[in-house]
KEDREN-650147 format. One record per residue (C-alpha): x, y, z; residue number from 0; residue in one letter. Coordinates in pm, 1 decimal. Layout:
REM residues N
+----------+----------+----------+-----+--------+
|        x |        y |        z | num | residu |
+----------+----------+----------+-----+--------+
|        X |        Y |        Z | NUM |      A |
...
+----------+----------+----------+-----+--------+
REM end
This chain:
REM residues 212
+----------+----------+----------+-----+--------+
|        x |        y |        z | num | residu |
+----------+----------+----------+-----+--------+
| -31420.8 |  19083.5 |   9571.5 |   0 |      X |
| -31277.5 |  18927.0 |   9871.4 |   1 |      X |
| -31400.6 |  18632.2 |  10086.2 |   2 |      X |
| -31380.2 |  18625.9 |  10507.1 |   3 |      X |
| -31460.9 |  18333.5 |  10735.5 |   4 |      X |
| -31627.7 |  18400.0 |  11070.4 |   5 |      X |
| -31326.0 |  18238.3 |  11229.6 |   6 |      X |
| -31019.8 |  18401.9 |  11026.8 |   7 |      X |
| -30880.4 |  18526.9 |  11311.7 |   8 |      X |
| -30836.8 |  18206.5 |  11515.3 |   9 |      X |
| -30440.3 |  18060.5 |  11471.1 |  10 |      X |
| -30387.9 |  17712.2 |  11475.2 |  11 |      X |
| -30481.6 |  17407.4 |  11300.1 |  12 |      X |
| -30823.7 |  17402.0 |  11239.8 |  13 |      X |
| -30951.3 |  17018.1 |  11353.4 |  14 |      X |
| -31326.5 |  17056.1 |  11255.3 |  15 |      X |
| -31549.1 |  17170.0 |  11015.2 |  16 |      X |
| -31741.1 |  17533.1 |  11122.6 |  17 |      X |
| -32054.3 |  17361.7 |  10982.9 |  18 |      X |
| -32252.8 |  17134.4 |  11293.9 |  19 |      X |
| -32314.1 |  16838.4 |  11143.7 |  20 |      X |
| -32011.8 |  16749.0 |  10978.7 |  21 |      X |
| -31841.4 |  16889.5 |  11287.5 |  22 |      X |
| -32056.3 |  16647.9 |  11548.9 |  23 |      X |
| -31947.4 |  16385.6 |  11233.9 |  24 |      X |
| -31583.1 |  16421.6 |  11279.5 |  25 |      X |
| -31618.0 |  16456.1 |  11707.3 |  26 |      X |
| -31775.8 |  16120.2 |  11686.9 |  27 |      X |
| -31526.9 |  16011.3 |  11452.8 |  28 |      X |
| -31256.5 |  16063.9 |  11717.9 |  29 |      X |
| -31414.0 |  15934.0 |  11956.9 |  30 |      X |
| -31488.0 |  15619.5 |  11814.4 |  31 |      X |
| -31097.5 |  15602.4 |  11670.9 |  32 |      X |
| -30978.5 |  15656.8 |  11989.1 |  33 |      X |
| -31178.9 |  15415.1 |  12143.4 |  34 |      X |
| -31097.5 |  15128.3 |  11907.6 |  35 |      X |
| -30726.8 |  15230.6 |  11923.6 |  36 |      X |
| -30774.6 |  15204.7 |  12313.7 |  37 |      X |
| -30998.4 |  14845.1 |  12270.9 |  38 |      X |
| -30698.2 |  14686.2 |  12075.0 |  39 |      X |
| -30434.6 |  14843.5 |  12264.7 |  40 |      X |
| -30598.3 |  14675.2 |  12588.2 |  41 |      X |
| -30603.5 |  14322.4 |  12457.0 |  42 |      X |
| -30304.7 |  14304.9 |  12356.5 |  43 |      X |
| -30173.7 |  14400.8 |  12672.8 |  44 |      X |
| -30409.6 |  14148.0 |  12797.2 |  45 |      X |
| -30258.4 |  13862.9 |  12565.2 |  46 |      X |
| -29911.5 |  13932.0 |  12667.7 |  47 |      X |
| -30005.0 |  13931.6 |  13025.2 |  48 |      X |
| -30215.4 |  13610.1 |  12988.3 |  49 |      X |
| -29898.7 |  13421.0 |  12759.9 |  50 |      X |
| -29649.7 |  13570.3 |  13072.2 |  51 |      X |
| -29842.9 |  13375.7 |  13336.9 |  52 |      X |
| -29679.7 |  13030.4 |  13138.6 |  53 |      X |
| -29346.0 |  13196.9 |  13232.8 |  54 |      X |
| -29430.0 |  13104.3 |  13627.6 |  55 |      X |
| -29299.8 |  12739.1 |  13482.1 |  56 |      X |
| -28951.8 |  12823.4 |  13428.1 |  57 |      X |
| -28914.2 |  13084.9 |  13715.0 |  58 |      X |
| -28982.9 |  12786.5 |  13920.6 |  59 |      X |
| -28773.3 |  12565.3 |  13724.5 |  60 |      X |
| -28524.0 |  12834.8 |  13754.2 |  61 |      X |
| -28574.2 |  12841.2 |  14150.8 |  62 |      X |
| -28565.9 |  12472.6 |  14206.6 |  63 |      X |
| -28249.1 |  12475.3 |  14026.2 |  64 |      X |
| -28074.2 |  12739.5 |  14195.1 |  65 |      X |
| -28228.3 |  12581.7 |  14499.9 |  66 |      X |
| -28086.6 |  12241.7 |  14443.1 |  67 |      X |
| -27692.6 |  12380.0 |  14275.6 |  68 |      X |
| -27660.1 |  12535.3 |  14637.6 |  69 |      X |
| -27750.8 |  12236.7 |  14808.1 |  70 |      X |
| -27551.5 |  11994.0 |  14627.6 |  71 |      X |
| -27254.4 |  12254.6 |  14636.5 |  72 |      X |
| -27264.1 |  12269.6 |  15025.0 |  73 |      X |
| -27257.7 |  11909.6 |  15069.5 |  74 |      X |
| -26993.5 |  11840.8 |  14832.3 |  75 |      X |
| -26782.9 |  12155.2 |  15045.2 |  76 |      X |
| -26841.4 |  11986.0 |  15329.5 |  77 |      X |
| -26761.4 |  11647.2 |  15242.6 |  78 |      X |
| -26477.2 |  11756.8 |  15046.7 |  79 |      X |
| -26268.1 |  11855.9 |  15362.4 |  80 |      X |
| -26337.0 |  11473.6 |  15532.8 |  81 |      X |
| -25984.6 |  11384.7 |  15506.8 |  82 |      X |
| -25872.0 |  11102.3 |  15248.4 |  83 |      X |
| -26258.8 |  11048.0 |  15141.0 |  84 |      X |
| -26360.0 |  11397.7 |  15055.0 |  85 |      X |
| -26156.9 |  11454.3 |  14725.3 |  86 |      X |
| -26368.6 |  11116.4 |  14589.6 |  87 |      X |
| -26681.3 |  11148.6 |  14736.7 |  88 |      X |
| -26771.0 |  11482.8 |  14628.8 |  89 |      X |
| -26771.0 |  11418.7 |  14253.4 |  90 |      X |
| -27134.3 |  11285.2 |  14295.0 |  91 |      X |
| -27218.9 |  11623.9 |  14475.7 |  92 |      X |
| -27035.9 |  11817.1 |  14211.1 |  93 |      X |
| -27189.1 |  11636.1 |  13932.8 |  94 |      X |
| -27525.3 |  11706.7 |  14102.3 |  95 |      X |
| -27429.8 |  12096.7 |  14127.3 |  96 |      X |
| -27390.0 |  12086.4 |  13806.6 |  97 |      X |
| -27738.2 |  11925.3 |  13730.7 |  98 |      X |
| -27907.8 |  12164.8 |  13873.6 |  99 |      X |
| -27707.7 |  12505.8 |  13759.1 | 100 |      X |
| -27844.5 |  12341.5 |  13373.8 | 101 |      X |
| -28224.1 |  12337.3 |  13551.4 | 102 |      X |
| -28137.0 |  12697.6 |  13643.9 | 103 |      X |
| -28033.4 |  12759.0 |  13327.1 | 104 |      X |
| -28372.4 |  12590.9 |  13158.6 | 105 |      X |
| -28554.8 |  12813.5 |  13349.6 | 106 |      X |
| -28440.6 |  13105.1 |  13264.0 | 107 |      X |
| -28440.7 |  13034.6 |  12889.1 | 108 |      X |
| -28806.5 |  12918.9 |  12916.6 | 109 |      X |
| -28902.3 |  13300.7 |  13077.0 | 110 |      X |
| -28735.9 |  13463.0 |  12812.9 | 111 |      X |
| -28902.9 |  13241.8 |  12514.5 | 112 |      X |
| -29259.9 |  13319.0 |  12670.8 | 113 |      X |
| -29139.5 |  13685.4 |  12736.0 | 114 |      X |
| -29084.0 |  13662.9 |  12384.5 | 115 |      X |
| -29398.8 |  13538.6 |  12229.5 | 116 |      X |
| -29590.2 |  13736.2 |  12488.2 | 117 |      X |
| -29423.2 |  14044.9 |  12302.4 | 118 |      X |
| -29509.1 |  13899.9 |  11977.0 | 119 |      X |
| -29861.6 |  13797.9 |  12029.3 | 120 |      X |
| -29902.7 |  14101.0 |  12180.9 | 121 |      X |
| -29837.9 |  14345.1 |  11967.9 | 122 |      X |
| -29868.5 |  14118.7 |  11611.7 | 123 |      X |
| -30286.9 |  14130.1 |  11766.9 | 124 |      X |
| -30269.0 |  14527.6 |  11779.7 | 125 |      X |
| -30061.5 |  14645.7 |  11546.4 | 126 |      X |
| -30278.2 |  14544.3 |  11257.8 | 127 |      X |
| -30588.7 |  14689.8 |  11365.8 | 128 |      X |
| -30452.0 |  14961.7 |  11499.6 | 129 |      X |
| -30263.0 |  15029.5 |  11117.5 | 130 |      X |
| -30608.3 |  14997.4 |  10991.5 | 131 |      X |
| -30817.1 |  15272.0 |  11172.1 | 132 |      X |
| -30482.1 |  15503.1 |  11153.7 | 133 |      X |
| -30508.2 |  15492.6 |  10772.5 | 134 |      X |
| -30891.0 |  15481.7 |  10747.5 | 135 |      X |
| -30933.9 |  15780.3 |  11025.0 | 136 |      X |
| -30607.6 |  15969.0 |  11052.7 | 137 |      X |
| -30483.6 |  16037.6 |  10687.6 | 138 |      X |
| -30829.6 |  16152.8 |  10627.0 | 139 |      X |
| -30844.3 |  16377.7 |  10908.5 | 140 |      X |
| -30495.3 |  16537.9 |  10852.3 | 141 |      X |
| -30606.8 |  16595.1 |  10493.6 | 142 |      X |
| -30887.2 |  16767.7 |  10603.7 | 143 |      X |
| -30702.6 |  16932.3 |  10897.0 | 144 |      X |
| -30457.5 |  17078.0 |  10636.1 | 145 |      X |
| -30747.5 |  17202.6 |  10406.5 | 146 |      X |
| -30965.0 |  17367.0 |  10663.6 | 147 |      X |
| -30639.5 |  17556.1 |  10773.2 | 148 |      X |
| -30516.2 |  17655.4 |  10470.5 | 149 |      X |
| -30901.6 |  17767.3 |  10353.6 | 150 |      X |
| -30893.6 |  17984.0 |  10687.9 | 151 |      X |
| -30578.2 |  18130.1 |  10659.7 | 152 |      X |
| -30623.4 |  18235.9 |  10304.5 | 153 |      X |
| -31006.6 |  18405.2 |  10407.7 | 154 |      X |
| -30778.2 |  18580.6 |  10710.5 | 155 |      X |
| -30530.7 |  18707.0 |  10381.5 | 156 |      X |
| -30831.3 |  18781.4 |  10239.8 | 157 |      X |
| -30846.0 |  18570.7 |   9898.5 | 158 |      X |
| -31038.3 |  18621.0 |   9631.4 | 159 |      X |
| -31368.7 |  18478.6 |   9478.2 | 160 |      X |
| -31190.3 |  18447.6 |   9160.7 | 161 |      X |
| -30908.2 |  18221.9 |   9338.4 | 162 |      X |
| -31121.9 |  17975.1 |   9516.6 | 163 |      X |
| -31395.3 |  17930.4 |   9257.4 | 164 |      X |
| -31058.2 |  17825.8 |   9001.2 | 165 |      X |
| -30988.0 |  17566.5 |   9251.4 | 166 |      X |
| -31341.3 |  17430.0 |   9340.3 | 167 |      X |
| -31320.0 |  17400.5 |   8935.0 | 168 |      X |
| -31007.5 |  17191.5 |   8978.0 | 169 |      X |
| -31128.6 |  16975.2 |   9254.6 | 170 |      X |
| -31540.5 |  16967.2 |   9317.2 | 171 |      X |
| -31711.2 |  16647.1 |   9120.8 | 172 |      X |
| -31868.5 |  16744.4 |   8808.0 | 173 |      X |
| -32209.9 |  16646.4 |   8918.3 | 174 |      X |
| -32189.1 |  16870.2 |   9189.5 | 175 |      X |
| -32012.6 |  17197.8 |   8940.5 | 176 |      X |
| -32298.4 |  17092.1 |   8719.3 | 177 |      X |
| -32574.9 |  17154.7 |   9006.1 | 178 |      X |
| -32456.8 |  17548.1 |   8980.6 | 179 |      X |
| -32471.2 |  17623.1 |   8643.2 | 180 |      X |
| -32450.5 |  17425.8 |   8315.6 | 181 |      X |
| -32096.7 |  17522.7 |   8234.5 | 182 |      X |
| -31960.2 |  17643.4 |   8536.7 | 183 |      X |
| -31603.7 |  17687.0 |   8347.3 | 184 |      X |
| -31789.1 |  17911.8 |   8114.6 | 185 |      X |
| -31940.4 |  18113.3 |   8386.5 | 186 |      X |
| -31647.4 |  18147.2 |   8576.1 | 187 |      X |
| -31435.1 |  18268.0 |   8281.4 | 188 |      X |
| -31724.9 |  18541.6 |   8184.8 | 189 |      X |
| -31715.1 |  18681.7 |   8529.9 | 190 |      X |
| -32065.8 |  18564.0 |   8643.7 | 191 |      X |
| -32101.8 |  18686.1 |   9041.9 | 192 |      X |
| -32379.0 |  18460.5 |   9110.0 | 193 |      X |
| -32134.9 |  18115.2 |   9009.9 | 194 |      X |
| -31837.1 |  18256.2 |   9081.7 | 195 |      X |
| -31938.1 |  18344.3 |   9464.1 | 196 |      X |
| -32114.4 |  17989.3 |   9467.4 | 197 |      X |
| -31777.8 |  17818.3 |   9341.0 | 198 |      X |
| -31570.9 |  17982.1 |   9594.1 | 199 |      X |
| -31886.8 |  17896.9 |   9869.7 | 200 |      X |
| -31879.5 |  17550.4 |   9740.8 | 201 |      X |
| -31471.3 |  17578.4 |   9811.7 | 202 |      X |
| -31525.9 |  17684.0 |  10128.6 | 203 |      X |
| -31771.7 |  17449.6 |  10226.1 | 204 |      X |
| -31568.1 |  17140.8 |  10134.2 | 205 |      X |
| -31336.6 |  17257.9 |  10334.2 | 206 |      X |
| -31511.0 |  17279.8 |  10631.7 | 207 |      X |
| -31493.4 |  17685.8 |  10648.1 | 208 |      X |
| -31809.9 |  17910.8 |  10688.6 | 209 |      X |
| -31832.5 |  18260.1 |  10539.1 | 210 |      X |
| -32026.8 |  18565.0 |  10606.8 | 211 |      X |
+----------+----------+----------+-----+--------+
REM end
């Protein structure tokens, strides 16, 4: 005896259950998980932008150092052209130019340090919660999709009741199986059609596949 799914002709991955209540829970769960992931991504970017504001001080240092260096270099160059005393008088301005270069370099390093800190904090704040959501939500959803798709494919291929019933005996909880029969394994062995069909339906229902 064969069972056939109402949706057996549909190809591709099966993402949602054929049963309304479970399908609604899955859709709501997907929406909630996507919203949570999106919120943590937003928070990570927010923290990144917040910390990056500290780089403004480094920008100011860089610009001030670059401007001072340029000014002192120009003065040194101009004084250096003065006959006789040019070579000696430009030395202090060359030193000041070097100080401006050091200030410029310090500003660049401050910006780099702030950027690294911003990236680290942004990722650190968002990655762990996102990974937690993926572990709690995505893995079970992938398992369901694989199981439901396999069951749907088996229905399309005309899977037998016996095979599905046997799978139910090996995967379902004893408390669930005992509701069908006091000894469902013995009933399956003797070919009890009522129990075998109930076991097959139980396996398909747990996979999210509705049968005719």
